C-alpha positions in Angstrom: 2.0 1.4 172.7 -1.5 2.0 174.7 -4.5 3.2 173.2 -4.7 6.5 175.8 -9.0 7.1 175.5 -10.6 9.8 177.4 -12.1 7.6 179.8 -8.5 6.8 181.2 -7.5 10.3 181.3 -11.1 11.2 183.0 -10.3 8.7 185.7 -7.0 9.8 186.3 -7.7 13.5 186.9 -10.8 12.3 189.1 -8.4 10.0 191.3 -5.1 12.5 191.1 -6.7 15.5 190.8 -4.3 16.7 188.3 -4.5 18.5 185.3 -5.8 16.7 181.9 -2.5 17.7 180.1 -0.6 16.3 182.9 -3.2 13.5 183.3 -2.3 12.2 179.1 1.6 12.8 179.6 1.5 10.3 182.4 -0.4 7.7 180.9 1.7 8.1 177.7 4.7 7.8 179.6 3.7 4.4 181.9 2.2 3.2 178.8 -1.6 3.1 179.6 -0.9 1.4 183.2 -3.2 3.7 185.2 -1.9 2.2 188.8 1.8 3.6 187.5 0.3 6.6 185.6 -0.6 7.3 189.5 2.7 6.6 191.1 4.6 8.5 188.4 2.2 12.0 189.3 2.5 10.9 193.2 6.8 10.3 192.4 6.7 14.2 190.5 5.0 15.8 193.2 1.6 16.9 191.1 -0.7 14.1 192.3 0.1 15.9 196.0 0.0 19.5 194.8 -3.4 19.1 192.9 -5.0 17.8 195.5 -4.4 21.0 197.7 -5.3 23.2 194.6 -8.7 23.6 195.6 -7.6 25.2 199.0 -8.6 29.2 199.2 -4.7 30.9 199.2 -5.3 34.1 200.3 -2.1 34.8 202.6 1.6 34.3 201.4 3.8 37.5 200.3 4.0 40.8 197.9 7.6 41.4 196.8 9.3 44.4 195.2 12.3 44.2 192.8 14.0 47.5 191.3 16.1 47.5 188.2 17.6 49.1 185.4 19.4 51.4 188.0 16.2 52.2 189.8 14.7 53.8 186.5 12.0 50.4 186.6 10.9 48.1 189.3 8.0 45.8 189.3 5.8 43.8 192.5 4.6 40.5 192.3 1.5 38.4 195.0 2.6 35.3 195.7 -0.1 33.3 197.7 -0.3 30.5 199.9 -2.8 29.4 202.5 -1.2 30.8 205.4 0.6 33.4 207.3 3.5 30.6 208.3 4.6 29.6 204.8 4.7 33.4 204.8 7.9 33.3 207.1 9.3 29.7 205.7 12.4 30.8 203.8 12.0 28.2 200.9 8.8 30.4 200.0 11.0 33.5 200.7 13.1 32.3 198.2 11.3 31.5 195.5 9.1 34.7 196.2 12.2 36.9 195.5 13.1 35.3 192.7 9.9 35.3 191.0 9.7 38.9 191.3 13.3 39.0 189.8 12.0 37.7 186.6 9.5 39.7 186.3 12.4 42.3 185.1 12.1 40.5 181.6 8.5 39.5 181.2 5.2 41.9 179.7 2.3 40.0 182.1 1.9 37.5 184.7 1.3 34.9 182.1 4.8 35.1 180.6 6.1 35.2 184.7 4.5 31.6 184.9 6.5 30.5 182.3 9.3 32.1 183.2 12.7 30.4 184.1 14.1 29.5 187.2 16.5 26.7 187.5 15.7 24.9 184.2 12.1 24.8 184.9 9.1 27.2 184.8 7.9 29.5 187.1 4.4 27.7 187.3 6.5 23.8 188.1 8.8 25.5 190.6 5.3 26.6 192.6 4.2 22.9 191.8 7.1 21.1 193.7 6.9 23.5 196.4 3.8 22.8 197.5 4.3 19.4 197.4 7.7 19.9 200.1 5.4 22.5 202.3 2.0 21.0 201.7 0.1 24.6 200.8 -1.6 25.8 197.6 0.4 28.2 196.1 0.2 30.7 193.4 1.6 33.2 191.2 -1.5 35.7 191.8 -0.3 39.0 189.6 2.4 41.7 188.6 3.1 44.7 187.5 6.0 47.5 186.2 6.5 50.7 186.2 9.4 52.7 184.6 10.6 56.2 184.0 13.0 57.4 181.0 14.8 59.8 183.9 13.9 59.4 187.4 13.6 57.0 189.7 10.7 54.5 189.9 10.2 54.0 194.4 9.1 51.5 196.3 8.0 50.6 199.9 6.6 47.4 201.7 4.3 47.6 204.6 4.0 45.0 207.3 7.2 43.6 205.7 8.1 39.9 206.4 11.1 39.8 205.0 14.0 42.7 203.1 11.4 44.0 200.0 8.6 41.2 200.9 5.4 41.6 203.1 1.7 42.8 203.6 1.6 45.5 200.8 3.8 46.1 198.0 3.9 50.1 196.2 5.5 51.6 193.5 5.5 55.0 192.9 7.2 56.8 189.6 8.5 59.4 189.4 10.1 61.3 186.5 12.6 63.7 186.4 16.2 65.1 185.8 16.9 66.0 189.5 19.0 64.5 192.2 17.9 60.3 192.2 18.7 60.5 196.0 15.7 63.3 196.6 13.0 61.4 194.4 13.8 58.3 196.2 13.5 60.0 199.4 10.0 61.8 198.3 9.0 58.6 196.0 8.8 56.1 199.2 7.4 58.6 201.9 4.5 59.3 198.7 4.4 55.4 198.2 3.7 55.0 202.6 1.2 57.3 201.7 -0.9 55.2 199.1 -0.5 51.8 201.2 -2.2 54.2 204.0 -5.0 55.9 201.7 -5.2 53.6 199.0 -6.3 56.1 196.2 -8.6 54.6 193.3 -7.4 57.7 190.5 -3.7 59.6 190.1 -5.6 62.8 189.8 -8.9 64.4 188.5 -8.5 63.6 184.9 -7.9 59.9 185.5 -11.5 59.2 187.3 -13.7 58.1 184.5 -16.8 59.8 183.5 -18.7 56.9 184.6 -17.6 57.2 188.3 -18.0 60.6 188.2 -21.1 60.7 187.1 -22.1 57.8 189.7 -21.1 60.1 192.2 -22.9 62.8 191.0 -26.4 60.7 190.6 -25.8 60.1 194.3 -25.0 63.3 195.7 -27.7 65.0 194.0 -30.4 62.7 195.1 -28.9 63.4 198.9 -29.2 66.9 198.3 -33.0 66.8 196.2 -34.0 65.3 199.7 -33.1 68.4 201.8 -35.5 70.7 199.7 -33.3 73.0 198.3 -33.8 74.8 194.9 -32.3 73.1 192.3 -29.5 76.2 192.0 -28.5 75.5 195.1 -28.5 71.9 194.8 -26.0 72.5 191.6 -23.7 74.2 193.9 -24.3 71.8 196.5 -22.7 69.0 194.0 -19.9 70.9 193.0 -18.7 71.9 196.6 -19.3 67.9 197.3 -17.4 66.6 194.1 -14.0 68.9 195.3 -14.6 66.9 198.7 -14.6 63.7 196.6 -12.2 64.4 194.0 -10.0 65.0 197.6 -10.9 61.5 199.3 -9.9 59.2 195.6 -7.0 61.4 194.0 -4.0 60.9 194.6 -3.3 64.2 193.9 -5.5 65.9 196.0 -5.3 63.8 198.7 -3.4 65.7 201.9 -0.2 64.2 203.0 -0.3 61.7 205.8 3.3 62.0 206.4 2.6 65.8 207.2 -1.1 66.3 207.8 -1.4 69.4 205.5 0.0 69.6 201.9 -1.6 68.1 199.3 0.5 65.0 197.3 0.5 67.7 193.9 2.2 70.1 196.2 4.6 67.8 197.9 5.6 66.7 194.3 6.4 70.5 193.0 8.1 71.1 196.4 10.0 67.8 195.4 11.5 69.8 192.3 12.7 71.9 193.7 14.5 70.1 196.4 16.0 68.0 193.6 16.8 70.9 191.3 14.4 70.1 188.3 10.8 69.5 187.6 9.5 66.5 188.9 5.6 64.7 187.4 4.5 62.0 189.3 3.5 59.5 186.1 1.6 56.8 188.0 1.3 54.1 191.2 0.4 50.5 192.0 -0.5 49.5 195.3 -1.0 45.5 195.8 -2.3 44.4 199.1 -2.0 41.0 199.9 -4.8 38.7 199.4 -7.3 41.7 198.8 -10.2 40.7 196.4 -10.0 36.8 197.5 -13.1 35.3 198.9 -11.3 33.8 202.4 -13.4 31.0 203.8 -14.5 31.6 207.7 -14.4 28.6 209.8 -16.0 28.6 213.1 -13.5 26.6 215.0 -16.0 25.4 217.7 -18.4 24.1 215.4 -15.2 22.0 213.8 -14.5 20.8 217.3 -18.3 19.9 217.9 -18.5 18.3 214.3 -15.5 16.3 215.1 -16.2 15.3 218.9 -20.4 14.1 217.5 -18.9 12.5 214.0 
């Protein structure tokens, strides 16, 4: 058996763009023959996939899946480079399978290693990259569950059933009527998709966030030249407004434009026939936080003509 040196692994990595372990494994399997190792990686689709791994993937799908008789649900984000791929049936099928696997794992690392058809999710995505020709990645997942009640879900900008641009989960804990809870939960999820609250309620606002806001408000109030005691009252009033903007339970329900979400939950308890507690929510917006490349198409054409 040939000696596999670090320089050989480095060369194969630079040639194909694959990871160190994949490069070393290919060299071992090909007894150190560099050309055979390159062909081996290409045959497996790894080399082709790796060359695309540097591309920005900020499109794709956010998908939701419900299980445990509606008491649990999960949401996943799988990215691709273009919206066109999000409409590809093979990509959609893979995303749904990944969402299904999320029920049995605790985090995205476990989900990436979970099995689909005898291969890991990561390996399945690698093969799909080679087939479709775009970079893809499993970005994140989240789960919510309640001992009794429902975890309602909503997809905004749906491209396929239970998959689209924004996915929201809302956990309502209650012994009340499940159909009522599902209906109210979906409406609240729609509200969350529209407003993107930062916190569940005022108690959830971190001390740092509250102090930072107060500091800004204090500066603004002092600049008006008002006395200190007036300034503090102004801050108190403006903090109430701040909580109404950032806390879900304090927000005005977008569907009726007048009721606070905490009152919506109280009203739901009357209709469901038992107390209802909104224990948590999750909102995934496709590609949020991913820095996208801004391409000047005219400049690209000019460069091609001149170059």
